[in-house]
N, CA, C and O of each residue as an XYZ file, in Angstrom:
880
protein
N     -69.486     20.516      9.199
C     -68.106     20.022      8.569
C     -66.744     20.482      9.475
O     -65.823     19.702      9.714
N     -66.783     21.788      9.900
C     -65.810     22.456     10.563
C     -65.211     21.801     11.619
O     -64.067     22.084     11.974
N     -66.114     20.656     12.340
C     -65.725     20.016     13.256
C     -64.520     19.050     12.955
O     -63.785     18.654     13.859
N     -64.388     18.764     11.904
C     -63.280     17.741     10.997
C     -61.823     18.185     11.167
O     -60.871     17.410     11.262
N     -61.744     19.832     11.200
C     -60.509     20.181     10.789
C     -59.522     20.182     11.892
O     -58.317     20.065     11.671
N     -60.016     20.312     13.067
C     -59.047     20.111     14.327
C     -58.631     18.622     14.355
O     -57.467     18.401     14.689
N     -59.256     17.795     14.114
C     -58.967     16.406     14.030
C     -57.870     16.132     13.186
O     -56.879     15.567     13.650
N     -57.943     16.534     11.760
C     -56.704     16.753     10.953
C     -55.658     17.338     11.411
O     -54.607     16.827     11.023
N     -55.556     18.265     12.127
C     -54.448     19.081     12.931
C     -54.210     18.182     13.768
O     -53.044     17.823     13.601
N     -54.634     17.688     14.486
C     -54.310     16.812     15.597
C     -53.690     15.532     15.204
O     -52.946     15.010     16.034
N     -53.877     14.946     14.078
C     -53.418     13.800     13.342
C     -52.165     14.144     12.710
O     -51.186     13.400     12.777
N     -52.165     15.212     12.118
C     -50.715     15.670     11.521
C     -49.635     15.785     12.666
O     -48.494     15.329     12.599
N     -50.264     16.569     13.878
C     -49.231     16.718     15.133
C     -48.781     15.309     15.324
O     -47.581     15.134     15.109
N     -49.488     14.249     15.684
C     -49.457     13.137     16.110
C     -48.211     12.230     14.999
O     -47.255     11.500     15.263
N     -48.736     12.660     13.870
C     -47.555     11.785     12.818
C     -46.343     12.565     12.766
O     -45.361     11.920     12.399
N     -46.162     13.704     13.018
C     -44.826     14.526     13.188
C     -44.219     13.871     14.546
O     -43.126     13.315     14.435
N     -44.768     13.893     15.656
C     -44.330     13.213     16.989
C     -43.781     11.834     16.693
O     -42.647     11.470     17.006
N     -44.721     11.066     16.033
C     -44.140      9.583     15.929
C     -43.322      9.360     14.922
O     -43.019      8.187     14.701
N     -42.793     10.378     14.111
C     -41.839     10.409     13.031
C     -40.431     10.874     13.819
O     -39.349     10.354     13.544
N     -40.590     11.931     14.845
C     -39.481     12.273     15.557
C     -39.157     10.960     16.523
O     -38.007     10.522     16.544
N     -39.962     10.485     17.138
C     -39.704      9.448     17.940
C     -39.287      8.280     17.190
O     -38.249      7.787     17.633
N     -39.776      7.704     16.205
C     -39.048      6.731     15.401
C     -37.445      7.147     15.055
O     -36.484      6.410     15.279
N     -37.389      8.301     14.546
C     -35.915      8.950     14.346
C     -35.027      8.812     15.505
O     -33.861      8.423     15.432
N     -35.610      9.134     16.528
C     -34.805      9.236     17.750
C     -34.265      7.775     18.359
O     -33.129      7.468     18.719
N     -35.577      6.936     18.338
C     -35.242      5.603     18.626
C     -34.172      4.656     17.564
O     -33.455      3.739     17.964
N     -34.252      5.037     16.428
C     -33.376      4.755     15.340
C     -32.049      5.272     15.628
O     -31.114      4.477     15.539
N     -31.838      6.368     15.928
C     -30.378      6.983     16.325
C     -29.866      6.153     17.684
O     -28.707      5.766     17.834
N     -30.863      5.969     18.570
C     -30.503      5.298     19.675
C     -29.897      4.034     19.331
O     -28.750      3.763     19.689
N     -30.704      3.149     18.569
C     -30.210      1.953     18.309
C     -29.218      1.576     17.671
O     -28.751      0.439     17.747
N     -28.728      2.597     16.883
C     -27.310      2.610     16.193
C     -26.131      2.525     17.040
O     -26.084      3.174     18.085
N     -25.298      1.871     16.717
C     -23.910      1.782     17.623
C     -22.780      1.518     17.172
O     -22.864      0.810     16.169
N     -21.653      1.793     17.489
C     -20.426      1.911     16.919
C     -19.401      0.879     17.556
O     -19.167      1.159     18.732
N     -18.833     -0.066     17.161
C     -17.702     -0.720     17.746
C     -16.572     -0.410     17.270
O     -16.344     -0.356     16.061
N     -15.579     -0.127     18.342
C     -14.286      0.609     18.181
C     -13.259     -0.651     18.209
O     -13.285     -1.513     19.088
N     -12.410     -0.632     17.190
C     -11.562     -1.579     16.939
C      -9.937     -1.055     16.968
O      -9.420     -0.677     15.917
N      -9.187     -1.059     18.221
C      -8.173     -0.453     18.130
C      -6.872     -1.467     17.292
O      -7.004     -2.690     17.352
N      -6.071     -1.077     16.795
C      -5.279     -1.834     16.040
C      -3.975     -2.089     16.583
O      -3.293     -1.087     16.797
N      -3.436     -3.305     16.876
C      -2.032     -3.583     17.179
C      -1.515     -4.800     16.653
O      -2.011     -5.926     16.712
N      -0.396     -4.403     16.103
C       0.341     -5.448     15.128
C       1.774     -5.253     15.195
O       2.164     -4.132     15.523
N       2.692     -6.229     14.919
C       3.913     -6.185     14.441
C       4.492     -6.743     13.041
O       3.750     -7.625     12.608
N       5.313     -6.554     12.425
C       5.682     -6.937     10.970
C       6.866     -7.892     11.051
O       7.872     -7.688     11.730
N       6.628     -8.996     10.256
C       7.651     -9.892     10.366
C       9.155     -9.323      9.824
O       9.232     -8.515      8.898
N      10.080     -9.744     10.381
C      11.484     -9.458      9.939
C      11.725     -9.386      8.619
O      11.426    -10.474      8.127
N      12.169     -8.540      7.700
C      12.252     -8.745      6.395
C      13.613     -9.163      6.285
O      14.457     -8.641      7.014
N      14.008    -10.286      5.233
C      15.272    -10.849      4.743
C      15.923     -9.880      3.920
O      15.976    -10.169      2.725
N      16.487     -8.674      4.321
C      17.110     -7.912      3.251
C      18.374     -7.374      3.903
O      18.656     -7.624      5.075
N      19.161     -6.592      3.062
C      20.392     -6.262      3.401
C      20.017     -4.704      3.519
O      19.338     -4.278      2.584
N      20.391     -3.704      4.628
C      19.973     -2.445      4.545
C      20.959     -1.897      3.763
O      22.127     -2.280      3.692
N      20.348     -0.820      3.073
C      20.989      0.427      2.406
C      22.277      1.072      3.394
O      22.039      1.551      4.503
N      23.381      1.016      2.929
C      24.367      1.753      3.815
C      24.151      3.367      4.057
O      25.126      4.085      4.280
N      23.038      3.805      4.007
C      22.670      5.201      4.348
C      22.157      5.543      5.514
O      21.521      4.787      6.247
N      22.485      7.002      5.781
C      21.777      7.691      7.313
C      20.646      8.407      6.736
O      20.926      9.145      5.792
N      19.272      8.337      7.148
C      18.393      8.985      6.526
C      17.406      9.392      7.766
O      17.151      8.703      8.754
N      17.000     10.487      7.498
C      16.062     10.910      8.728
C      14.760     10.830      8.445
O      14.490     10.963      7.251
N      13.677     10.616      9.341
C      12.428     10.416      9.134
C      11.628     11.425      9.700
O      11.904     11.879     10.811
N      10.336     11.955      8.826
C       9.544     12.785      9.868
C       7.963     12.053      9.607
O       7.524     11.717      8.507
N       7.386     11.940     10.699
C       6.128     11.306     10.639
C       5.175     12.120     10.769
O       5.065     12.898     11.716
N       4.359     12.014      9.787
C       3.118     13.010      9.535
C       2.096     13.059     10.582
O       1.411     12.039     10.664
N       1.848     13.952     11.353
C       0.875     13.936     12.538
C      -0.290     13.050     12.667
O      -0.733     12.451     13.647
N      -0.827     13.130     10.988
C      -2.179     12.160     10.883
C      -1.680     10.818     10.829
O      -2.631     10.059     10.643
N      -0.459     10.129     10.924
C      -0.129      8.987     10.530
C      -0.399      8.301     12.212
O      -1.053      7.264     12.326
N       0.069      8.873     13.204
C      -0.347      8.340     14.364
C      -1.562      8.429     15.340
O      -1.730      7.958     16.465
N      -2.347      9.186     14.536
C      -3.745      9.221     15.212
C      -4.686      9.013     14.444
O      -5.789      9.411     14.821
N      -4.585      8.352     13.164
C      -5.771      7.948     12.150
C      -6.737      7.113     12.571
O      -6.432      6.141     13.262
N      -7.786      7.318     12.287
C      -8.998      6.593     12.725
C     -10.025      6.580     11.330
O     -10.056      7.512     10.526
N     -10.758      5.471     11.232
C     -11.506      5.242     10.129
C     -12.924      4.721     10.758
O     -13.044      3.819     11.587
N     -14.042      5.554     10.129
C     -15.305      4.791     10.554
C     -16.248      4.512      9.559
O     -16.735      5.441      8.914
N     -16.651      3.041      9.301
C     -17.246      2.510      8.276
C     -18.668      2.505      8.893
O     -18.962      1.923      9.938
N     -19.575      3.279      8.058
C     -21.026      3.216      8.352
C     -21.851      2.124      7.879
O     -21.990      1.993      6.663
N     -22.305      1.480      8.522
C     -23.334      0.313      8.143
C     -24.743      0.439      7.930
O     -25.441      0.310      8.935
N     -25.216      0.624      7.027
C     -26.645      0.939      6.933
C     -27.536     -0.324      7.860
O     -27.376     -1.537      7.727
N     -28.250      0.192      8.568
C     -29.138     -0.808      9.555
C     -28.203     -1.794     10.344
O     -28.727     -2.774     10.874
N     -27.054     -1.624     10.436
C     -26.209     -2.239     11.529
C     -25.402     -1.589     12.259
O     -25.539     -0.395     12.527
N     -24.370     -2.400     12.698
C     -23.304     -1.656     13.587
C     -22.280     -1.018     12.799
O     -21.784     -1.627     11.851
N     -21.811      0.479     13.184
C     -20.838      0.956     12.811
C     -19.572      0.388     13.215
O     -19.488     -0.090     14.347
N     -18.584      0.377     12.442
C     -17.224      0.191     12.743
C     -15.977      1.141     12.989
O     -15.475      1.561     11.946
N     -15.412      1.538     14.109
C     -14.468      2.513     13.899
C     -13.003      1.922     14.096
O     -12.650      1.484     15.191
N     -12.152      1.930     12.967
C     -10.837      1.026     13.291
C      -9.972      2.478     13.726
O      -9.958      3.485     13.018
N      -9.340      2.356     14.904
C      -8.072      3.152     15.385
C      -6.811      2.424     15.210
O      -6.417      1.446     15.844
N      -6.217      3.081     14.212
C      -5.054      2.677     13.894
C      -3.689      3.196     15.008
O      -2.559      2.709     15.033
N      -4.177      4.209     15.783
C      -3.097      5.006     16.750
C      -1.878      4.835     16.272
O      -1.647      5.152     15.105
N      -0.973      4.352     17.016
C       0.462      4.764     16.706
C       0.965      3.200     15.966
O       2.182      3.023     15.939
N       0.299      2.363     15.525
C       0.414      1.237     14.920
C       1.358      1.735     13.492
O       2.502      1.372     13.217
N       0.674      2.462     12.891
C       1.351      2.826     11.336
C       3.026      3.135     11.866
O       4.043      2.593     11.432
N       2.920      4.105     12.858
C       4.426      4.749     13.040
C       5.152      3.617     13.507
O       6.208      3.359     12.929
N       4.771      2.881     14.468
C       5.472      1.845     14.985
C       5.906      0.785     13.626
O       7.011      0.269     13.459
N       4.891      0.666     12.883
C       5.426     -0.161     11.597
C       6.543      0.376     10.591
O       7.547     -0.233     10.222
N       6.134      1.657     10.236
C       7.230      2.385      9.600
C       8.599      2.430     10.324
O       9.582      2.160      9.633
N       8.808      2.776     11.794
C       9.801      2.932     12.309
C      10.729      1.343     12.174
O      11.911      1.276     11.836
N       9.858      0.180     12.527
C      10.634     -1.074     12.261
C      11.098     -1.205     10.865
O      12.233     -1.621     10.634
N      10.296     -0.878      9.938
C      10.467     -1.089      8.623
C      11.749     -0.268      8.091
O      12.505     -0.756      7.250
N      11.897      0.727      8.519
C      12.807      1.648      7.979
C      14.369      1.227      8.681
O      15.430      1.316      8.063
N      14.253      0.840      9.852
C      15.338      0.270     10.481
C      16.038     -1.047     10.080
O      17.109     -1.530     10.448
N      15.018     -1.512      9.136
C      15.629     -2.740      8.289
C      16.116     -2.534      7.195
O      16.873     -3.331      6.640
N      15.635     -1.059      6.558
C      15.970     -0.956      5.358
C      17.308     -0.033      4.791
O      17.825      0.134      3.686
N      17.550      0.434      6.089
C      18.456      1.443      6.313
C      19.722      1.338      7.291
O      19.562      0.779      8.376
N      20.820      1.795      6.985
C      21.666      1.336      8.012
C      21.747      2.328      9.580
O      22.242      2.037     10.668
N      21.128      3.408      9.172
C      21.032      4.452     10.374
C      19.491      5.266     10.115
O      19.214      5.670      8.986
N      18.848      5.393     10.899
C      17.624      6.052     10.783
C      17.490      7.054     12.088
O      17.587      6.641     13.244
N      17.301      8.158     11.804
C      17.179      9.174     12.761
C      15.520     10.088     12.836
O      15.109     10.809     11.928
N      14.983      9.888     13.787
C      13.508     10.509     13.947
C      13.609     11.815     14.094
O      14.332     12.218     15.004
N      12.881     12.830     13.199
C      13.183     14.322     13.398
C      11.571     15.050     13.627
O      10.519     14.479     13.341
N      11.644     15.913     13.989
C      10.323     16.713     14.389
C       9.710     17.401     13.330
O       8.501     17.628     13.314
N      10.419     17.714     12.521
C       9.672     18.485     11.123
C      10.692     18.024     10.097
O      11.721     17.415     10.387
N      10.226     18.448      8.592
C      11.051     18.285      7.732
C      12.017     19.539      7.711
O      13.110     19.268      7.214
N      11.862     20.924      8.159
C      12.822     21.677      8.113
C      13.780     21.427      9.083
O      14.877     21.980      9.000
N      13.536     20.721      9.930
C      14.968     20.422     11.124
C      15.690     19.600     10.304
O      16.909     19.749     10.217
N      14.897     18.441      9.463
C      15.969     17.521      8.778
C      16.858     18.250      7.656
O      17.891     17.794      7.167
N      16.249     19.470      7.350
C      16.950     19.957      6.085
C      18.233     21.003      6.745
O      19.378     21.044      6.296
N      17.713     21.810      7.907
C      18.658     22.992      8.314
C      19.457     22.179      9.448
O      20.259     22.936      9.996
N      19.484     21.115      9.876
C      20.637     20.785     10.807
C      21.714     20.187     10.399
O      22.622     19.876     11.170
N      21.729     19.922      8.922
C      22.781     19.555      8.107
C      23.754     18.564      9.058
O      24.877     18.861      9.465
N      23.085     17.407      9.284
C      23.639     16.293      9.935
C      24.227     15.426      9.206
O      24.921     14.528      9.682
N      24.006     15.601      7.894
C      24.610     14.492      6.920
C      23.829     13.558      6.515
O      24.257     12.510      6.031
N      22.534     13.839      6.671
C      21.568     12.638      5.980
C      21.759     12.423      4.620
O      22.093     13.295      3.817
N      21.573     11.402      4.401
C      21.462     11.128      2.680
C      20.121     11.145      2.160
O      19.991     11.329      0.950
N      19.051     10.974      2.916
C      17.806     11.390      2.350
C      16.905     11.532      3.502
O      17.196     10.946      4.544
N      15.965     12.164      3.434
C      14.811     12.649      4.419
C      13.479     12.061      3.859
O      13.070     12.405      2.750
N      12.789     11.142      4.668
C      11.708     10.398      4.477
C      10.570     10.865      5.170
O      10.764     11.168      6.347
N       9.262     11.015      4.654
C       8.177     11.434      5.350
C       7.275     10.746      4.705
O       7.040     10.982      3.520
N       6.402      9.435      5.650
C       5.586      8.666      5.251
C       3.839      9.169      5.810
O       3.649      9.760      6.874
N       3.071      8.903      5.144
C       1.691      9.523      5.590
C       0.826      8.291      5.329
O       1.317      7.408      4.626
N      -0.240      8.155      5.750
C      -1.509      7.371      5.410
C      -2.464      8.084      4.575
O      -2.673      9.199      5.055
N      -3.107      7.872      3.534
C      -3.878      8.250      2.783
C      -5.440      7.657      2.855
O      -6.349      8.474      2.707
N      -5.677      6.639      3.017
C      -6.776      6.003      3.159
C      -7.102      4.752      3.778
O      -6.211      3.913      3.642
N      -8.127      4.367      4.428
C      -8.471      2.932      4.938
C      -9.962      2.674      4.549
O     -10.883      3.457      4.780
N     -10.049      1.691      4.044
C     -11.324      0.875      3.794
C     -11.808     -0.183      4.192
O     -11.085     -1.074      3.749
N     -12.804     -0.705      4.910
C     -12.969     -2.007      5.563
C     -14.320     -2.040      4.968
O     -14.951     -1.115      4.459
N     -14.715     -3.546      5.162
C     -16.108     -4.103      4.810
C     -16.265     -5.285      5.275
O     -15.504     -6.212      4.998
N     -17.362     -5.394      6.102
C     -17.774     -6.721      6.320
C     -18.471     -7.704      5.237
O     -18.931     -7.051      4.301
N     -18.611     -8.684      5.151
C     -19.393     -9.389      4.212
C     -20.622     -8.910      3.816
O     -20.943     -9.123      2.647
N     -21.306     -8.367      4.463
C     -22.839     -7.876      4.338
C     -22.698     -6.641      3.267
O     -23.573     -6.389      2.438
N     -21.713     -6.049      3.376
C     -21.597     -4.950      2.415
C     -21.242     -4.992      1.066
O     -21.633     -4.154      0.254
N     -20.408     -6.077      0.754
C     -19.864     -6.059     -0.742
C     -20.376     -7.437     -0.973
O     -19.944     -7.969     -1.996
N     -21.242     -8.165     -0.215
C     -21.850     -9.265     -0.348
C     -20.681    -10.165     -0.577
O     -20.813    -10.924     -1.537
N     -19.476    -10.252      0.149
C     -18.353    -11.025     -0.091
C     -18.337    -12.195      1.239
O     -19.070    -12.099      2.224
N     -17.482    -13.129      1.044
C     -17.310    -14.182      2.037
C     -16.599    -13.837      3.215
O     -16.595    -14.477      4.266
N     -15.884    -12.579      2.920
C     -14.814    -12.285      3.824
C     -15.037    -10.806      4.397
O     -15.663     -9.983      3.729
N     -14.472    -10.475      5.736
C     -14.074     -9.094      5.890
C     -12.939     -8.722      5.377
O     -11.997     -9.506      5.495
N     -12.730     -7.435      4.677
C     -11.942     -7.086      3.965
C     -11.482     -5.771      4.368
O     -12.272     -5.123      5.056
N     -10.094     -5.117      4.011
C      -9.558     -4.289      4.187
C      -8.708     -3.761      3.453
O      -7.736     -4.498      3.287
N      -8.622     -2.365      2.705
C      -7.612     -1.880      2.039
C      -7.104     -0.726      2.537
O      -7.895      0.163      2.849
N      -5.744     -0.542      2.694
C      -4.889      0.620      3.000
C      -4.278      1.032      2.221
O      -3.921      0.257      1.333
N      -3.797      2.627      2.154
C      -3.163      2.940      1.146
C      -2.156      4.062      1.725
O      -2.722      4.963      2.343
N      -0.776      4.146      1.621
C      -0.049      5.216      2.108
C       0.747      5.876      0.918
O       0.729      5.394     -0.215
N       1.469      7.047      1.266
C       2.424      7.742      0.296
C       3.639      7.797      1.264
O       3.636      7.855      2.494
N       4.569      7.766      0.480
C       5.937      7.697      1.063
C       6.706      8.965     -0.010
O       7.012      8.808     -1.192
N       6.862     10.064      0.726
C       7.775     11.098      0.223
C       9.192     10.969      0.551
O       9.428     10.845      1.753
N      10.204     10.971     -0.259
C      11.633     11.130     -0.010
C      12.082     12.163     -0.845
O      11.719     12.450     -1.985
N      13.182     12.840      0.104
C      13.977     14.035     -0.630
C      15.457     13.727     -0.349
O      15.796     13.119      0.667
N      16.318     14.156     -1.264
C      17.880     14.157     -0.938
C      18.212     15.399     -0.140
O      17.409     16.330     -0.087
N      19.370     15.432      0.479
C      19.851     16.591      1.223
C      19.848     18.054      0.819
O      20.009     19.009      1.579
N      19.652     18.085     -0.411
C      19.179     19.246     -1.248
C      18.121     19.648     -1.446
O      18.009     20.707     -2.064
N      16.854     18.877     -0.948
C      15.673     19.131     -1.091
C      14.725     18.659     -2.418
O      13.519     18.738     -2.654
N      15.868     18.137     -3.147
C      15.083     17.394     -4.352
C      14.645     16.114     -4.043
O      15.177     15.320     -3.267
N      13.322     15.921     -4.909
C      12.458     14.784     -4.615
C      13.424     13.550     -5.025
O      14.248     13.561     -5.940
N      13.186     12.670     -4.293
C      13.687     11.197     -4.630
C      12.651     10.340     -5.175
O      12.977      9.659     -6.147
N      11.445     10.241     -4.730
C      10.298      9.590     -4.907
C       9.026     10.316     -4.213
O       9.102     11.032     -3.214
N       7.922     10.022     -4.879
C       6.701     10.354     -4.467
C       5.806      9.226     -4.664
O       5.140      9.163     -5.697
N       5.720      8.233     -3.672
C       4.954      6.789     -3.878
C       3.812      6.188     -3.245
O       3.751      6.059     -2.023
N       2.931      5.827     -4.009
C       1.638      5.686     -3.281
C       2.007      4.149     -3.147
O       2.563      3.515     -4.044
N       1.641      3.640     -1.949
C       1.825      2.296     -1.610
C       0.180      1.655     -1.451
O      -0.787      2.375     -1.202
N       0.107      0.157     -1.653
C      -1.329      0.065     -1.255
C      -1.157     -1.568     -0.488
O      -0.156     -2.194     -0.834
N      -1.876     -2.076      0.279
C      -2.061     -3.326      0.696
C      -3.550     -3.703      1.029
O      -4.471     -2.922      1.266
N      -3.574     -4.909      0.999
C      -5.060     -5.462      0.965
C      -4.938     -6.703      1.967
O      -3.893     -7.345      2.073
N      -6.290     -7.027      2.810
C      -6.284     -8.050      3.618
C      -7.531     -8.362      3.834
O      -8.458     -7.559      3.942
N      -7.605     -9.828      3.920
C      -9.005    -10.280      4.338
C      -9.207    -11.315      5.707
O      -8.177    -11.659      6.287
N     -10.044    -11.626      6.031
C     -10.367    -12.719      7.058
C     -11.455    -13.372      6.963
O     -12.424    -12.757      6.518
N     -11.601    -14.639      7.306
C     -13.006    -15.438      6.976
C     -13.743    -15.125      8.318
O     -13.029    -14.888      9.292
N     -14.926    -15.104      8.446
C     -15.569    -14.606      9.298
C     -16.030    -15.820     10.264
O     -16.565    -15.592     11.349
N     -15.801    -17.041      9.818
C     -15.945    -18.294     10.511
C     -14.866    -18.505     11.633
O     -15.050    -19.465     12.380
N     -13.859    -17.785     11.816
C     -12.690    -17.985     12.365
C     -12.654    -16.985     13.536
O     -11.959    -17.180     14.533
N     -13.508    -15.806     13.350
C     -13.338    -14.549     14.352
C     -14.706    -13.992     14.285
O     -15.412    -13.932     13.278
N     -15.009    -13.571     15.544
C     -16.181    -12.532     15.597
C     -16.014    -11.434     14.650
O     -15.050    -11.511     13.888
N     -16.863    -10.327     14.562
C     -16.816     -9.312     13.561
C     -15.512     -8.313     14.053
O     -14.724     -7.869     13.218
N     -15.420     -8.095     15.130
C     -14.366     -7.007     15.386
C     -12.904     -7.701     15.479
O     -11.909     -6.975     15.463
N     -12.791     -8.949     15.566
C     -11.393     -9.510     15.444
C     -11.298     -9.967     14.122
O     -10.156    -10.356     13.881
N     -12.103    -10.071     13.135
C     -12.229    -10.387     11.944
C     -11.810     -9.102     11.016
O     -11.020     -9.199     10.076
N     -12.357     -8.061     11.355
C     -11.838     -6.539     10.799
C     -10.354     -6.422     11.359
O      -9.378     -6.342     10.613
N     -10.293     -6.419     12.508
C      -8.832     -6.294     13.000
C      -7.826     -7.185     12.189
O      -6.893     -6.644     11.596
N      -8.000     -8.504     12.157
C      -7.436     -9.333     11.162
C      -7.078     -8.757      9.928
O      -5.925     -8.366      9.743
N      -7.970     -8.664      9.046
C      -8.043     -8.079      8.027
C      -7.240     -6.709      7.678
O      -6.591     -6.573      6.642
N      -7.375     -5.689      8.707
C      -6.665     -4.438      8.713
C      -4.989     -4.718      9.067
O      -4.099     -4.077      8.508
N      -4.786     -5.557      9.871
C      -3.299     -5.869     10.128
C      -2.691     -6.345      9.078
O      -1.659     -5.786      8.706
N      -3.304     -7.723      8.220
C      -3.072     -8.308      7.012
C      -2.908     -7.104      5.796
O      -2.079     -7.288      4.906
N      -3.461     -6.286      5.809
C      -3.627     -4.948      4.777
C      -2.287     -4.357      5.015
O      -1.497     -4.117      4.102
N      -2.034     -4.108      6.397
C      -0.933     -3.277      6.655
C       0.588     -4.094      6.303
O       1.552     -3.643      5.685
N       0.437     -5.257      6.845
C       1.385     -6.069      6.421
C       1.709     -6.206      5.007
O       2.887     -6.268      4.655
N       0.831     -6.254      4.244
C       0.811     -6.524      2.785
C       1.445     -5.354      2.258
O       2.312     -5.528      1.401
N       1.084     -3.884      2.719
C       1.733     -2.790      2.283
C       3.204     -2.761      2.939
O       4.024     -2.024      2.391
N       3.560     -3.418      3.937
C       4.937     -3.046      4.126
C       5.905     -3.988      3.496
O       7.099     -3.732      3.343
N       5.226     -5.261      3.085
C       6.100     -5.994      2.210
C       6.116     -5.474      0.917
O       7.172     -5.646      0.308
N       5.188     -4.860      0.317
C       5.307     -4.056     -1.067
C       6.338     -3.033     -0.703
O       7.148     -2.697     -1.567
N       6.382     -2.555      0.380
C       7.562     -1.168      0.461
C       8.746     -2.074      0.379
O       9.439     -1.952     -0.631
N       9.072     -2.901      1.206
C      10.508     -3.449      1.098
C      10.921     -4.111     -0.261
O      12.067     -3.961     -0.685
N       9.939     -4.880     -0.975
C      10.087     -5.356     -2.089
C      10.121     -4.478     -3.208
O      10.642     -5.012     -4.187
N       9.733     -3.285     -3.394
C       9.600     -2.751     -4.510
C      10.083     -1.158     -4.329
O       9.951     -0.318     -5.219
N      10.556     -0.946     -3.259
C      11.358      0.334     -2.737
C      12.214      0.647     -4.014
O      11.926      1.548     -4.802
N      13.347     -0.227     -4.143
C      14.684     -0.028     -4.697
C      14.045     -0.281     -6.062
O      14.813      0.215     -6.886
N      12.989     -0.826     -6.685
C      12.794     -0.880     -7.974
C      12.400      0.544     -8.571
O      12.533      0.703     -9.784
N      11.882      1.676     -7.716
C      11.532      2.706     -8.270
C      12.529      3.339     -9.085
O      13.714      3.295     -8.754
N      12.173      3.879    -10.043
C      13.316      4.302    -11.236
C      14.105      5.595    -10.360
O      15.331      5.654    -10.272
N      13.338      6.428     -9.847
C      14.435      7.414     -9.371
C      15.020      6.986     -8.191
O      16.186      7.350     -8.042
N      14.395      6.128     -7.068
C      15.266      5.709     -6.281
C      16.474      4.669     -6.380
O      17.368      4.547     -5.543
N      16.329      3.940     -7.566
C      17.523      3.173     -8.379
C      18.453      4.184     -8.819
O      19.606      3.813     -9.039
N      18.147      5.417     -8.989
C      19.140      6.554     -9.719
C      19.863      6.952     -8.364
O      21.083      6.921     -8.207
N      18.917      7.337     -7.390
C      19.672      7.937     -6.030
C      20.802      6.818     -5.478
O      22.007      7.018     -5.321
N      20.140      5.732     -5.263
C      21.076      4.394     -4.875
C      22.512      4.474     -5.592
O      23.561      4.349     -4.960
N      22.447      4.713     -7.086
C      23.379      4.642     -7.677
C      24.376      5.806     -7.361
O      25.554      5.593     -7.071
N      23.759      7.190     -7.447
C      24.279      8.369     -6.909
C      24.951      8.137     -5.403
O      26.083      8.570     -5.187
N      24.323      7.545     -4.538
C      25.243      7.263     -3.254
C      26.127      6.347     -3.522
O      27.285      6.641     -3.224
N      25.923      5.215     -4.044
C      27.148      4.243     -4.376
C      28.682      4.897     -4.843
O      29.802      4.521     -4.498
N      28.305      5.958     -5.710
C      29.467      6.779     -6.398
C      30.052      7.777     -5.178
O      31.252      7.992     -5.005
N      29.123      8.262     -4.483
C      29.501      9.409     -3.469
C      30.279      8.543     -2.253
O      31.226      9.072     -1.672
N      29.864      7.279     -1.922
C      30.373      6.811     -0.943
C      31.658      5.596     -1.163
O      32.189      4.885     -0.309
N      31.929      5.687     -2.762
C      32.905      4.971     -2.986
C      34.153      5.298     -2.707
O      34.501      6.474     -2.809
N      35.019      4.330     -2.313
C      36.450      4.377     -1.674
C      37.017      5.258     -2.874
O      36.678      4.974     -4.023
N      37.831      6.270     -2.635
C      38.694      6.720     -3.749
C      39.760      5.727     -4.083
O      40.388      4.988     -3.325
N      39.831      5.870     -5.382
C      40.911      5.142     -6.213
C      42.484      5.456     -5.839
O      42.580      6.634     -5.496
N      43.454      4.924     -5.807
C      44.855      5.446     -5.568
C      45.409      5.424     -7.343
O      46.548      5.788     -7.638
């Protein structure tokens, strides 16, 4: 009966080798589709606030990327690159009379250049989903930003989380283009929310009223 023992050992070794080979082949078969994002936002029809503001862009804003793991399918890597920063730069140029980009928050506070506010936008999250993941009929994207703003005395004006949602029909695009379209739509949705709702934030309304009093012409 001893002659059967080596056979079992060999079979076990073969099973291990087959398992490792299968895992290696599975790893080799998985691939990632890279989706760089390029977009512009429509010109908002708003009157700019008569203020001079400094903007510090969080480093993560201009190199953010997100990889969505798809079990048994192609992974998607969405690279926002500088699309976020370009979006905010354009957006703020319409929202305020003068916008100055600074290299740090400390520079904005220390230089004493007469800024009425210092703004720091950041991205918090991006989620994407092809139809197969959520059993949806669309490619979908959700994006979340945070906007911190301070007055010249470092007092917080607002700490505001802004979201955007986008979707694209798979019949109109291939998968990469559909996820690109959904992400761009989510960014534009967030931009629209910023334009429409910024002045509605309670502390922002107070700040605007304070600025109006400070810049009001003296009465004779």
